[in-house]
DOLUMBA-811403 format. One record per residue (C-alpha): residue number from 1; x, y, z. Coordinates in steps of 0.25 Angstrom, whole numbers, padded with zeros to 4 digits, m for minus. Layout:
BEGIN
REC torfi    px    py    pz
REC   NUM     X     Y     Z
...
END
This chain:
BEGIN
REC torfi    px    py    pz
REC     1 m0387  0453  0037
REC     2 m0392  0454  0023
REC     3 m0387  0465  0015
REC     4 m0398  0476  0015
REC     5 m0401  0490  0019
REC     6 m0399  0488  0034
REC     7 m0409  0499  0038
REC     8 m0420  0493  0030
REC     9 m0420  0480  0038
REC    10 m0428  0483  0051
REC    11 m0439  0473  0056
REC    12 m0447  0484  0062
REC    13 m0452  0486  0048
REC    14 m0454  0471  0045
REC    15 m0468  0467  0048
REC    16 m0463  0453  0046
REC    17 m0454  0453  0058
REC    18 m0452  0438  0062
REC    19 m0452  0441  0077
REC    20 m0463  0449  0084
REC    21 m0460  0464  0086
REC    22 m0446  0462  0081
REC    23 m0441  0476  0077
REC    24 m0427  0481  0075
REC    25 m0420  0494  0076
REC    26 m0409  0499  0067
REC    27 m0396  0504  0074
REC    28 m0388  0510  0064
REC    29 m0373  0509  0063
REC    30 m0364  0520  0069
REC    31 m0359  0525  0082
REC    32 m0365  0526  0096
REC    33 m0361  0530  0110
REC    34 m0359  0518  0119
REC    35 m0358  0518  0134
REC    36 m0352  0521  0143
REC    37 m0354  0507  0148
REC    38 m0360  0506  0162
REC    39 m0363  0494  0170
REC    40 m0368  0492  0184
REC    41 m0367  0477  0187
REC    42 m0357  0466  0186
REC    43 m0346  0476  0186
REC    44 m0335  0466  0189
REC    45 m0337  0460  0176
REC    46 m0339  0472  0168
REC    47 m0328  0477  0159
REC    48 m0323  0491  0159
REC    49 m0334  0501  0155
REC    50 m0333  0506  0141
REC    51 m0334  0521  0140
REC    52 m0345  0528  0131
REC    53 m0340  0526  0116
REC    54 m0344  0527  0102
REC    55 m0347  0514  0096
REC    56 m0350  0511  0080
REC    57 m0360  0500  0078
REC    58 m0365  0494  0065
REC    59 m0380  0495  0063
REC    60 m0389  0484  0068
REC    61 m0403  0482  0072
REC    62 m0408  0481  0086
REC    63 m0422  0475  0091
REC    64 m0432  0486  0095
REC    65 m0436  0479  0107
REC    66 m0430  0468  0116
REC    67 m0435  0453  0112
REC    68 m0448  0452  0119
REC    69 m0456  0440  0125
REC    70 m0464  0438  0112
REC    71 m0452  0438  0103
REC    72 m0445  0429  0112
REC    73 m0457  0419  0113
REC    74 m0456  0419  0098
REC    75 m0442  0415  0098
REC    76 m0445  0404  0107
REC    77 m0457  0398  0101
REC    78 m0450  0399  0087
REC    79 m0437  0393  0091
REC    80 m0440  0384  0103
REC    81 m0428  0391  0110
REC    82 m0425  0385  0124
REC    83 m0426  0398  0132
REC    84 m0421  0395  0146
REC    85 m0427  0409  0151
REC    86 m0441  0411  0155
REC    87 m0452  0422  0153
REC    88 m0455  0433  0163
REC    89 m0468  0440  0165
REC    90 m0471  0453  0172
REC    91 m0479  0451  0184
REC    92 m0490  0462  0188
REC    93 m0496  0466  0201
REC    94 m0490  0464  0215
REC    95 m0483  0451  0212
REC    96 m0475  0458  0202
REC    97 m0472  0469  0211
REC    98 m0468  0461  0223
REC    99 m0463  0448  0218
REC   100 m0458  0449  0203
REC   101 m0463  0458  0193
REC   102 m0456  0450  0182
REC   103 m0457  0435  0184
REC   104 m0453  0422  0176
REC   105 m0465  0414  0170
REC   106 m0465  0401  0164
REC   107 m0474  0405  0152
REC   108 m0474  0417  0142
REC   109 m0481  0429  0149
REC   110 m0493  0434  0142
REC   111 m0492  0449  0139
REC   112 m0477  0449  0139
REC   113 m0474  0448  0124
REC   114 m0467  0462  0124
REC   115 m0458  0461  0136
REC   116 m0444  0459  0133
REC   117 m0439  0445  0134
REC   118 m0430  0442  0146
REC   119 m0423  0430  0153
REC   120 m0416  0428  0140
REC   121 m0400  0425  0139
REC   122 m0391  0430  0129
REC   123 m0392  0416  0122
REC   124 m0407  0417  0122
REC   125 m0406  0431  0115
REC   126 m0396  0426  0105
REC   127 m0405  0414  0102
REC   128 m0416  0423  0099
REC   129 m0407  0431  0090
REC   130 m0403  0418  0082
REC   131 m0418  0416  0080
REC   132 m0421  0430  0075
REC   133 m0409  0430  0066
REC   134 m0414  0418  0058
REC   135 m0428  0424  0058
REC   136 m0423  0438  0052
REC   137 m0410  0433  0045
REC   138 m0402  0444  0052
REC   139 m0392  0443  0063
REC   140 m0400  0445  0076
REC   141 m0391  0446  0088
REC   142 m0390  0453  0102
REC   143 m0385  0467  0101
REC   144 m0371  0470  0106
REC   145 m0370  0480  0118
REC   146 m0366  0491  0109
REC   147 m0377  0488  0099
REC   148 m0388  0488  0110
REC   149 m0382  0501  0116
REC   150 m0382  0509  0103
REC   151 m0396  0504  0099
REC   152 m0401  0509  0114
REC   153 m0393  0522  0114
REC   154 m0393  0527  0100
REC   155 m0380  0535  0095
REC   156 m0380  0545  0106
REC   157 m0377  0537  0118
REC   158 m0390  0540  0126
REC   159 m0391  0533  0140
REC   160 m0406  0528  0136
REC   161 m0413  0524  0124
REC   162 m0421  0537  0125
REC   163 m0410  0546  0129
REC   164 m0405  0551  0143
REC   165 m0417  0552  0152
REC   166 m0417  0542  0164
REC   167 m0427  0531  0162
REC   168 m0432  0531  0177
REC   169 m0426  0544  0183
REC   170 m0433  0541  0197
REC   171 m0423  0528  0199
REC   172 m0409  0533  0195
REC   173 m0406  0531  0210
REC   174 m0407  0516  0207
REC   175 m0393  0509  0211
REC   176 m0387  0503  0198
REC   177 m0384  0489  0203
REC   178 m0388  0482  0211
REC   179 m0402  0488  0214
REC   180 m0407  0488  0229
REC   181 m0420  0487  0235
REC   182 m0423  0502  0233
REC   183 m0425  0500  0218
REC   184 m0435  0489  0220
REC   185 m0443  0497  0231
REC   186 m0443  0509  0221
REC   187 m0448  0502  0209
REC   188 m0458  0494  0217
REC   189 m0464  0508  0222
REC   190 m0461  0518  0212
REC   191 m0465  0517  0198
REC   192 m0455  0524  0187
REC   193 m0459  0538  0184
REC   194 m0452  0536  0170
REC   195 m0447  0522  0166
REC   196 m0441  0523  0152
REC   197 m0433  0510  0154
REC   198 m0438  0499  0162
REC   199 m0428  0498  0173
REC   200 m0424  0501  0188
REC   201 m0433  0489  0193
REC   202 m0427  0478  0201
REC   203 m0430  0465  0209
REC   204 m0444  0460  0206
REC   205 m0453  0472  0202
REC   206 m0449  0475  0187
REC   207 m0451  0469  0173
REC   208 m0448  0473  0160
REC   209 m0458  0481  0151
REC   210 m0463  0477  0137
REC   211 m0453  0482  0126
REC   212 m0457  0496  0121
REC   213 m0464  0500  0134
REC   214 m0456  0512  0136
REC   215 m0457  0521  0124
REC   216 m0445  0530  0128
REC   217 m0436  0517  0128
REC   218 m0432  0518  0114
REC   219 m0418  0519  0108
REC   220 m0414  0529  0097
REC   221 m0415  0517  0088
REC   222 m0428  0512  0092
REC   223 m0424  0501  0102
REC   224 m0434  0499  0113
REC   225 m0431  0496  0128
REC   226 m0416  0497  0128
REC   227 m0416  0503  0141
REC   228 m0421  0494  0152
REC   229 m0432  0484  0152
REC   230 m0422  0472  0150
REC   231 m0407  0470  0148
REC   232 m0403  0466  0134
REC   233 m0393  0456  0129
REC   234 m0381  0460  0120
REC   235 m0370  0452  0114
REC   236 m0359  0461  0121
REC   237 m0350  0454  0132
REC   238 m0351  0461  0145
REC   239 m0336  0458  0148
REC   240 m0327  0453  0137
REC   241 m0321  0444  0148
REC   242 m0335  0438  0151
REC   243 m0340  0434  0137
REC   244 m0352  0426  0142
REC   245 m0359  0438  0148
REC   246 m0365  0449  0139
REC   247 m0370  0464  0140
REC   248 m0385  0467  0143
REC   249 m0390  0481  0140
REC   250 m0402  0490  0144
REC   251 m0405  0487  0158
REC   252 m0418  0481  0163
REC   253 m0431  0482  0172
REC   254 m0423  0474  0182
REC   255 m0411  0483  0183
REC   256 m0408  0498  0187
REC   257 m0412  0510  0179
REC   258 m0397  0513  0177
REC   259 m0395  0500  0169
REC   260 m0405  0505  0157
REC   261 m0394  0516  0153
REC   262 m0390  0510  0140
REC   263 m0375  0511  0142
REC   264 m0377  0501  0154
REC   265 m0372  0486  0151
REC   266 m0373  0474  0160
REC   267 m0372  0460  0159
REC   268 m0384  0452  0165
REC   269 m0374  0442  0172
REC   270 m0359  0439  0172
REC   271 m0362  0425  0178
REC   272 m0372  0419  0169
REC   273 m0368  0420  0154
REC   274 m0377  0429  0145
REC   275 m0381  0416  0137
REC   276 m0388  0411  0149
REC   277 m0392  0423  0157
REC   278 m0406  0426  0158
REC   279 m0414  0436  0166
REC   280 m0427  0443  0167
REC   281 m0421  0457  0163
REC   282 m0413  0453  0151
REC   283 m0418  0452  0136
REC   284 m0413  0456  0123
REC   285 m0415  0462  0110
REC   286 m0409  0458  0096
REC   287 m0401  0465  0086
REC   288 m0399  0463  0071
REC   289 m0384  0465  0066
REC   290 m0377  0463  0054
REC   291 m0371  0449  0051
END
């Protein structure tokens, strides 16, 4: 990173941003409360949980929003990157309710510019970071698990970006993992009374929301949608004995309401390496760090 006053460089104040809607939030250097770690699945491969602890981090910048369909399309069109994934679209009406509310499509879906991109592997996400690094002349990468959690929770260890209130109080009875048919039937028939995080859906009747759709879902540093909607890639290894599998954070529309607590960690898979793993509930946001 070039020598300059670090606080002065923020793309949200730069009208000539080279990528549509690209904005960054400054995360200052200093301590934050991390953990205690919680995990609900793949426990056989999960290392011992770290207790709550205070961790010091250098300053960094984290994207205000996850990478969107629009931004991902800009990357593909400019670079010609051979993306093995596919676009997904929200299906309305009875077909979406009973067959699949979020379905793959062969072409870019109209009206989906502001959805967070999904079906991207960690390798896909890092290719985007390399492209953006060249455009910004900055080191752009994925956040570590610690960076992600600090940006989401602030320095006070809150369980959700907005504080401690439950995002969906009426579905706290939901099982953690795996989720059974009672969740599908409930979400099919009962609309959320308060949905501050898009989560709790399961099987075929859910889909992500456009970025920024929930005004309460903003972290103390201004990062949006860090609880629910989609899982986000990090560069942190899930288990040091399994170096090909990395941590994802945030929960998603297709997981339980319990996964959206910010101290929850998961690996999307422990059979398909992160460089190859793609799913309709997994995306990413980028970070700028010092070289």
